[in-house]
KEDREN-590749 format. One line per 10 residues: their letters; for each residue x negated, y negated, z of C-alpha. Coordinates in nm, 2 decimals, m for minus. Example, Ala and Ser with C-alpha at 12.3 -4.5 7.8 and 13.67 -1.06 7.14 Angstrom:
AS> m1.23 0.45 0.78 | m1.37 0.11 0.71 .
# end
This chain:
MFREKSKELL> m1.61 m3.26 m17.83 | m1.84 m3.51 m17.66 | m1.60 m3.56 m17.38 | m1.52 m3.19 m17.34 | m1.89 m3.10 m17.30 | m1.93 m3.38 m17.05 | m1.64 m3.25 m16.85 | m1.80 m2.90 m16.85 | m2.12 m3.06 m16.72 | m1.94 m3.23 m16.44 .
EFIEASPSCF> m1.77 m2.90 m16.34 | m2.11 m2.73 m16.33 | m2.26 m3.01 m16.12 | m1.96 m3.01 m15.88 | m2.02 m2.64 m15.82 | m2.39 m2.69 m15.77 | m2.46 m2.91 m15.46 | m2.81 m2.75 m15.40 | m3.08 m2.59 m15.61 | m2.97 m2.25 m15.48 .
HVIHNIKKRL> m2.62 m2.31 m15.60 | m2.76 m2.42 m15.94 | m2.93 m2.09 m15.99 | m2.63 m1.89 m15.85 | m2.40 m2.05 m16.11 | m2.65 m2.00 m16.39 | m2.67 m1.63 m16.29 | m2.30 m1.60 m16.31 | m2.30 m1.75 m16.66 | m2.57 m1.51 m16.77 .
VKEKFIELRE> m2.40 m1.20 m16.63 | m2.09 m1.30 m16.82 | m2.30 m1.31 m17.13 | m2.42 m0.95 m17.06 | m2.77 m1.05 m16.95 | m2.95 m0.78 m16.75 | m3.11 m0.87 m16.41 | m3.48 m0.79 m16.35 | m3.66 m0.79 m16.02 | m4.01 m0.91 m15.98 .
EKPWTLEYGK> m4.09 m0.65 m15.72 | m3.97 m0.36 m15.94 | m4.09 m0.21 m16.27 | m3.94 m0.35 m16.59 | m3.81 m0.15 m16.89 | m3.74 m0.38 m17.18 | m3.56 m0.30 m17.51 | m3.53 m0.47 m17.85 | m3.21 m0.66 m17.89 | m3.14 m0.69 m17.51 .
NYYVTRNDST> m3.12 m1.01 m17.29 | m3.27 m1.04 m16.94 | m3.32 m1.28 m16.65 | m3.53 m1.29 m16.34 | m3.52 m1.52 m16.04 | m3.77 m1.63 m15.78 | m3.68 m1.77 m15.43 | m3.31 m1.79 m15.55 | m3.40 m2.14 m15.68 | m3.58 m2.07 m16.01 .
IIAFKIPRSN> m3.47 m1.86 m16.30 | m3.62 m1.75 m16.63 | m3.38 m1.59 m16.89 | m3.50 m1.45 m17.22 | m3.37 m1.27 m17.53 | m3.57 m1.01 m17.72 | m3.51 m0.99 m18.09 | m3.38 m0.67 m18.25 | m3.71 m0.61 m18.43 | m4.08 m0.70 m18.39 .
WNGFQIAASH> m4.15 m1.05 m18.26 | m4.46 m1.28 m18.27 | m4.41 m1.57 m18.04 | m4.20 m1.75 m17.77 | m3.96 m2.04 m17.80 | m3.93 m2.18 m17.45 | m3.72 m2.46 m17.29 | m3.78 m2.57 m16.93 | m3.59 m2.79 m16.69 | m3.55 m2.81 m16.31 .
SDFPSFKIKE> m3.29 m2.72 m16.05 | m3.38 m2.97 m15.77 | m3.30 m3.33 m15.72 | m3.40 m3.60 m15.46 | m3.21 m3.57 m15.13 | m3.25 m3.55 m14.76 | m3.34 m3.22 m14.60 | m3.21 m3.12 m14.25 | m3.50 m3.08 m14.01 | m3.54 m2.80 m13.76 .
NPEIHKEEHY> m3.36 m2.87 m13.43 | m3.17 m3.15 m13.61 | m2.94 m3.29 m13.35 | m3.01 m3.64 m13.22 | m2.79 m3.77 m12.94 | m2.75 m4.15 m12.91 | m2.59 m4.38 m12.66 | m2.40 m4.08 m12.52 | m2.14 m4.14 m12.79 | m2.30 m4.03 m13.12 .
TCLNVEKYGG> m2.44 m3.71 m13.26 | m2.67 m3.75 m13.56 | m2.88 m3.52 m13.77 | m3.26 m3.56 m13.80 | m3.35 m3.55 m14.18 | m3.66 m3.61 m14.40 | m3.66 m3.72 m14.75 | m3.71 m3.47 m15.03 | m3.86 m3.63 m15.34 | m3.86 m4.00 m15.43 .
MLFAPWMDRP> m3.51 m4.14 m15.40 | m3.33 m4.47 m15.39 | m3.22 m4.51 m15.03 | m2.95 m4.77 m15.04 | m2.69 m4.57 m15.25 | m2.68 m4.30 m14.98 | m2.52 m4.54 m14.73 | m2.15 m4.58 m14.65 | m2.03 m4.29 m14.85 | m1.91 m3.94 m14.75 .
LSVAGRVMIK> m2.18 m3.68 m14.75 | m2.20 m3.31 m14.68 | m2.46 m3.03 m14.65 | m2.54 m2.74 m14.89 | m2.82 m2.49 m14.92 | m2.90 m2.15 m14.77 | m2.94 m1.99 m14.43 | m3.12 m1.67 m14.34 | m2.94 m1.44 m14.10 | m3.04 m1.12 m13.93 .
KNQKIECKLV> m2.83 m0.82 m14.00 | m2.94 m0.49 m13.84 | m3.30 m0.45 m13.95 | m3.27 m0.69 m14.24 | m3.29 m1.06 m14.30 | m3.03 m1.17 m14.55 | m2.97 m1.50 m14.74 | m2.63 m1.67 m14.74 | m2.54 m1.98 m14.95 | m2.38 m2.26 m14.76 .
NVDRDLLMIP> m2.16 m2.55 m14.89 | m1.97 m2.74 m14.63 | m1.70 m2.84 m14.88 | m1.56 m3.14 m14.69 | m1.66 m3.49 m14.60 | m1.89 m3.42 m14.30 | m2.15 m3.70 m14.26 | m2.21 m4.07 m14.32 | m2.51 m4.30 m14.31 | m2.36 m4.63 m14.19 .
NVAIHMNRKA> m2.51 m4.96 m14.29 | m2.59 m5.24 m14.05 | m2.33 m5.52 m14.07 | m2.43 m5.84 m14.25 | m2.36 m6.03 m13.92 | m2.64 m5.82 m13.75 | m2.88 m5.84 m14.04 | m2.86 m6.17 m14.23 | m3.14 m6.06 m14.46 | m2.97 m5.74 m14.57 .
NEEMKYNPQV> m2.92 m5.88 m14.93 | m3.28 m6.00 m14.96 | m3.57 m5.76 m14.99 | m3.47 m5.48 m14.76 | m3.73 m5.22 m14.64 | m3.58 m4.89 m14.52 | m3.74 m4.67 m14.26 | m3.63 m4.31 m14.33 | m3.66 m4.21 m13.96 | m3.45 m4.51 m13.85 .
DMIPLLGDER> m3.22 m4.63 m14.12 | m3.14 m4.31 m14.30 | m3.02 m4.08 m14.02 | m2.67 m3.95 m14.09 | m2.39 m3.96 m13.83 | m2.23 m3.62 m13.77 | m1.98 m3.69 m13.50 | m1.92 m3.81 m13.14 | m2.05 m3.66 m12.82 | m1.81 m3.37 m12.85 .
IKDGWNQLIA> m2.02 m3.20 m13.12 | m2.33 m3.19 m12.89 | m2.53 m2.87 m12.94 | m2.27 m2.76 m13.20 | m2.46 m2.79 m13.53 | m2.56 m2.42 m13.56 | m2.21 m2.32 m13.45 | m2.06 m2.54 m13.73 | m2.28 m2.37 m13.99 | m2.22 m2.02 m13.85 .
KEIGVKEKDI> m1.84 m2.07 m13.87 | m1.87 m2.20 m14.22 | m2.04 m1.88 m14.35 | m1.85 m1.64 m14.12 | m2.14 m1.52 m13.89 | m2.23 m1.55 m13.53 | m2.44 m1.84 m13.42 | m2.71 m1.62 m13.27 | m2.76 m1.44 m13.61 | m2.88 m1.76 m13.79 .
ISSDLFLYNR> m3.26 m1.75 m13.80 | m3.36 m2.03 m14.03 | m3.22 m2.26 m14.31 | m3.29 m2.48 m14.61 | m3.01 m2.73 m14.60 | m2.98 m3.06 m14.79 | m2.75 m3.36 m14.79 | m2.54 m3.42 m15.10 | m2.31 m3.70 m15.22 | m1.94 m3.60 m15.20 .
MSGTIWGAEE> m1.83 m3.84 m15.47 | m1.71 m3.64 m15.77 | m1.85 m3.71 m16.12 | m1.65 m3.92 m16.36 | m1.62 m4.03 m16.72 | m1.57 m4.41 m16.74 | m1.61 m4.73 m16.94 | m1.39 m4.93 m17.17 | m1.42 m4.65 m17.43 | m1.50 m4.38 m17.18 .
EYISSRSLDD> m1.86 m4.40 m17.31 | m2.04 m4.33 m16.98 | m2.07 m4.04 m16.74 | m2.17 m4.07 m16.37 | m2.25 m3.80 m16.12 | m2.50 m3.69 m15.86 | m2.80 m3.50 m15.99 | m2.77 m3.58 m16.36 | m3.15 m3.57 m16.33 | m3.21 m3.29 m16.41 .
LQCAFGTMEG> m2.89 m3.08 m16.41 | m2.78 m3.25 m16.74 | m3.09 m3.09 m16.90 | m3.06 m2.76 m16.72 | m2.70 m2.73 m16.84 | m2.77 m2.85 m17.19 | m3.08 m2.62 m17.25 | m2.90 m2.32 m17.11 | m2.59 m2.38 m17.33 | m2.81 m2.40 m17.64 .
FVKTENKNRI> m3.00 m2.09 m17.54 | m2.70 m1.87 m17.46 | m2.53 m1.95 m17.79 | m2.82 m1.86 m18.03 | m3.02 m1.57 m18.16 | m3.37 m1.56 m18.31 | m3.49 m1.29 m18.55 | m3.86 m1.30 m18.47 | m3.92 m1.50 m18.15 | m3.84 m1.43 m17.79 .
TMCCIFDNEE> m3.63 m1.72 m17.68 | m3.67 m1.82 m17.31 | m3.49 m2.07 m17.09 | m3.66 m2.16 m16.76 | m3.51 m2.37 m16.47 | m3.78 m2.43 m16.21 | m3.75 m2.56 m15.85 | m3.95 m2.83 m15.67 | m4.02 m3.06 m15.97 | m3.93 m3.36 m15.76 .
VGSGTKQGAD> m4.21 m3.28 m15.51 | m4.49 m3.19 m15.76 | m4.40 m2.83 m15.86 | m4.68 m2.68 m15.65 | m4.48 m2.40 m15.50 | m4.44 m2.03 m15.59 | m4.12 m2.12 m15.76 | m4.24 m2.44 m15.93 | m4.36 m2.51 m16.28 | m4.72 m2.51 m16.13 .
STMLSDVMER> m4.68 m2.15 m16.02 | m4.77 m1.85 m16.23 | m4.41 m1.75 m16.28 | m4.39 m1.85 m16.65 | m4.72 m1.68 m16.74 | m4.63 m1.38 m16.52 | m4.31 m1.33 m16.71 | m4.47 m1.37 m17.05 | m4.75 m1.12 m16.95 | m4.50 m0.87 m16.83 .
ICGCMNKTIE> m4.29 m0.90 m17.15 | m4.60 m0.85 m17.36 | m4.70 m0.55 m17.15 | m4.36 m0.38 m17.16 | m4.35 m0.43 m17.54 | m4.69 m0.27 m17.58 | m4.87 m0.58 m17.71 | m5.25 m0.56 m17.72 | m5.45 m0.84 m17.56 | m5.52 m0.99 m17.90 .
ERMIAISNSF> m5.15 m0.96 m18.00 | m5.06 m1.14 m17.68 | m5.30 m1.43 m17.76 | m5.16 m1.45 m18.11 | m4.80 m1.46 m17.98 | m4.89 m1.74 m17.73 | m5.06 m1.94 m18.01 | m4.73 m1.92 m18.21 | m4.52 m2.04 m17.91 | m4.37 m2.37 m17.83 .
LLSADNGHAV> m4.24 m2.54 m17.51 | m3.95 m2.79 m17.48 | m3.99 m2.96 m17.15 | m3.65 m3.12 m17.07 | m3.62 m3.38 m16.79 | m3.42 m3.70 m16.81 | m3.57 m4.04 m16.90 | m3.50 m4.40 m16.82 | m3.25 m4.60 m17.03 | m3.29 m4.98 m17.08 .
HPNHPEKVDP> m3.12 m5.14 m16.78 | m2.85 m5.39 m16.87 | m2.95 m5.63 m16.58 | m3.33 m5.57 m16.60 | m3.42 m5.50 m16.97 | m3.77 m5.63 m16.90 | m3.85 m5.31 m16.70 | m3.88 m5.10 m17.02 | m4.15 m5.10 m17.29 | m4.11 m5.38 m17.55 .
TNRPYPNMGV> m4.08 m5.14 m17.85 | m3.97 m4.80 m17.71 | m3.62 m4.87 m17.56 | m3.38 m4.58 m17.52 | m3.01 m4.63 m17.45 | m2.72 m4.40 m17.34 | m2.53 m4.23 m17.63 | m2.81 m4.29 m17.88 | m2.96 m3.94 m17.88 | m3.23 m3.72 m17.73 .
VIKYNANQKY> m3.53 m3.91 m17.59 | m3.89 m3.80 m17.67 | m4.13 m3.91 m17.39 | m4.49 m4.02 m17.45 | m4.78 m4.11 m17.22 | m5.14 m4.16 m17.33 | m5.27 m4.02 m17.00 | m5.07 m3.70 m17.05 | m4.81 m3.74 m16.77 | m4.60 m3.63 m17.06 .
TTDAVSAGIF> m4.75 m3.38 m17.30 | m4.60 m3.50 m17.62 | m4.85 m3.55 m17.91 | m4.82 m3.61 m18.28 | m4.78 m3.24 m18.35 | m4.51 m3.16 m18.09 | m4.32 m3.48 m18.16 | m4.32 m3.41 m18.53 | m4.19 m3.06 m18.49 | m3.92 m3.17 m18.25 .
KRICEKAEVP> m3.81 m3.46 m18.48 | m3.78 m3.22 m18.77 | m3.56 m2.99 m18.55 | m3.34 m3.28 m18.45 | m3.31 m3.38 m18.82 | m3.19 m3.03 m18.90 | m2.95 m3.04 m18.61 | m2.82 m3.39 m18.71 | m2.91 m3.52 m18.37 | m3.04 m3.88 m18.33 .
VQTYMNRSDI> m3.38 m3.92 m18.16 | m3.52 m4.21 m17.94 | m3.86 m4.27 m17.78 | m3.96 m4.37 m17.43 | m4.29 m4.50 m17.30 | m4.37 m4.67 m16.98 | m4.46 m5.04 m16.98 | m4.84 m5.04 m16.97 | m4.83 m5.23 m16.64 | m4.58 m5.00 m16.47 .
PGGSTLGNIA> m4.69 m4.65 m16.38 | m4.44 m4.37 m16.44 | m4.38 m4.02 m16.31 | m4.47 m3.68 m16.46 | m4.26 m3.38 m16.53 | m4.27 m3.01 m16.62 | m4.47 m2.99 m16.94 | m4.82 m3.08 m16.84 | m4.78 m2.89 m16.52 | m4.67 m2.56 m16.69 .
NRHVSLNTVD> m4.96 m2.60 m16.94 | m5.21 m2.54 m16.65 | m5.12 m2.18 m16.66 | m5.02 m2.11 m17.02 | m5.14 m2.33 m17.31 | m4.86 m2.42 m17.55 | m4.77 m2.69 m17.79 | m4.53 m2.89 m17.58 | m4.29 m3.18 m17.62 | m4.14 m3.37 m17.33 .
IGLAQLAMHS> m3.78 m3.48 m17.39 | m3.48 m3.59 m17.19 | m3.16 m3.79 m17.20 | m3.14 m4.17 m17.13 | m2.99 m4.25 m16.79 | m2.95 m4.54 m16.55 | m3.03 m4.54 m16.17 | m3.25 m4.23 m16.18 | m3.30 m4.08 m15.84 | m2.99 m4.25 m15.70 .
CYETGGVKDT> m2.74 m4.02 m15.54 | m2.51 m4.13 m15.82 | m2.66 m4.16 m16.17 | m2.52 m4.27 m16.50 | m2.57 m4.15 m16.86 | m2.40 m4.14 m17.20 | m2.10 m3.92 m17.26 | m2.24 m3.82 m17.60 | m2.58 m3.71 m17.49 | m2.51 m3.37 m17.34 .
LYLIKACETY> m2.37 m3.24 m17.67 | m2.66 m3.40 m17.86 | m2.90 m3.20 m17.64 | m2.70 m2.87 m17.68 | m2.71 m2.91 m18.06 | m3.08 m2.98 m18.06 | m3.14 m2.68 m17.84 | m2.93 m2.45 m18.06 | m3.14 m2.54 m18.36 | m3.46 m2.52 m18.17 .
FKSSITITEN> m3.38 m2.17 m18.04 | m3.28 m2.05 m18.39 | m3.60 m2.18 m18.53 | m3.95 m2.02 m18.57 | m4.24 m2.26 m18.54 | m4.54 m2.11 m18.71 | m4.90 m2.24 m18.76 | m4.97 m2.19 m19.13 | m5.32 m2.33 m19.12 | m5.52 m2.58 m18.91 .
GSYEIQL> m5.30 m2.89 m18.87 | m5.00 m2.75 m19.06 | m4.68 m2.60 m18.92 | m4.37 m2.45 m19.07 | m4.03 m2.45 m18.91 | m3.81 m2.17 m19.03 | m3.44 m2.13 m18.95 .
# end
């Protein structure tokens, strides 16, 4: 079963080369499961026992299930749809030496540069086209080996294997073709989506690694792919969410965009989208202001974003006593400065849930002399105050264009989320909580 779920994950990632494709594929799954689409710009009518979803910017989605009878809280899981890459700039063609046509790009998020070199790449995202009096969005995936970022030969850079410093405007420019493609970029994209070149108005296009995901190792114990961070968690939380029902909680699965650049966009976790949706649900279900506050106090957020595994060649990079490994279970992430929101309460609740699910748990903390990143939990809490635990799955080479994790861990996350979404976490008195299945 571990291998089968990992194969399903790889199929999902293969079909999701950009954040827009991630949400498109999640929508298809939800429609298949009879979820009803809502639109932010239109009135909502909600019914008990029905399931719904709403998107923003085509790159963020919030899906939720309303119980068949009265409810008194939210059980939420959040992950993100974006991953570090290179974004195609406006007017992207760069012509060099009268023999090469390259594309001007800028980095999106914090990535490892070196793995992007000397491997086939392509482009995916969205373009906006004019159609009569409308502007319409079309998804783009140039599904062939299209680009390459060539390395400089060792003979020309004898220090290439020493401490190499990359300049993104010089070293990371992808080669598109020879001089024959000059002034042909928009034409190439127009042909790909079946429109006229003059109808393309603007675009959000990103490079992606063409190397397919794989299961490997002496015992097939590892999984490698592009964008495991965070599509492994997006896939796992959604799988757990879709499969479960809760009698007295609204369950909610959120996949936000722009986590890799700080979440400070209208579709990021630092937007009002989560609080907007929660407010609209409460309003449509005729909750008073006090009932809304009570419901929020009885709610819980699972912030799911992958974490660092102990590296086999550099074990010293990880904290001496909190050392997660692939295939050893879901990772709870802690940080005293609240880059991760986990505290004793939220960790205790999640550990009990994993115990019920028979899922192993690990812990991660940064070395005290190495600063780490942040994630969705503390950012979302700026807009709606919830008990929150930050979790993830242990992986190697985070923010490479080809990352590695454990073949068992996707199923561990799904099982933990199934139990979480079936549970009701209730405050019984100050400092005491009850988890009901």
